[in-house]
Steps between C-alpha positions, in 0.01 A plus 500: 500500500630849408359811675421789264809710429313813599486398862776627721693248705421686812122447433527123465772408748407648840346300785419196279448282805214725630341497155537122480321445829208706384499330161481156651203593718309658209590227239400214732187649649368752252131505419262770375557701820840577636555697816807637667508681839730753661646826395557506123879483501802274409383148428137593531509711182660202310205281614251755355689519167531132457146417620364744245720355219367160584142618448398510864257761630719672752383660813741687717460529879711772672493684830400837338402652160848658459599259214162436344577687181827308455327170561238570231760620252679157552186320402310442813112503457420591850668660810385447852640689799509273810316738731263393764216285357666459155414137465127534578390493143774274367402162661585203276613734231851393405668183364846577626678752731873549473649680802825682396537691825758376761288610794316321778263789545262416215123463523519128418166403642328760278708399199436135545122564513515643143621167346260273326441144644822284525732783346843605620674800654869471393785665679780636293610744767656334806433688830770434749257524792286216372124496491292510822189686383318221306194333650417142406134598487584723204653213306202272566250749384602446126758231526782753416861390504822677594783417269851626396703511181834341433784697338490452117718250338693556163220373276245723669724798471542437126114476466468820702742695280342366184162630602666832593650517149181384319269733697756785523474507878727784633548566875462841639855605600712787613859486365761666724871518501690308767591828676126545569469164681398676823215668321375169371513342849312794647231469226439136601492587868245780460304305228535771241681287242307435175551204496856372469821688543783385267858610567732528207885509520647845496842430648794560272710186443837497668781547239 
């Protein structure tokens, strides 16, 4: 497989492991409705791009409306802010939820209630604190399952990149020089990055 020559290396190379994890989840579980939850950033925006390219109807859940416009531009059909009572009118609505956030403070009971019968909530993000806010009663209501995604292997990475080339999927990135690494780190910390920061070499070679 050859990627189109018009694509810059810095657009296809960065953070391939994160993209691969999102790709595995979407490719294995995708149906007519695809959902990802958390702030629209980093691996989450890859999930939206790939889910849309695979023909899924993408709904983005996020803590606020701050990135709604971006989500819709990426191909999402719907955007839901996870404010109090957000799940009330979404019972049994979705076929799959992919959680891309690495946080243990997610409204998991509410999210699980939006799954159709015997469907899955798949974790791509890996919160270090673990999960302590899931009630078994929520799982029994619709037979929902909690699952995770393995890191993509070589064959899956090739399939992912082929789809990216065929569908002309391009990540939303900020290209910075290596001297601006501190700015890139700060943008990640304050959640202002849109949506990957790529550092390019700007150090003169030693002669």
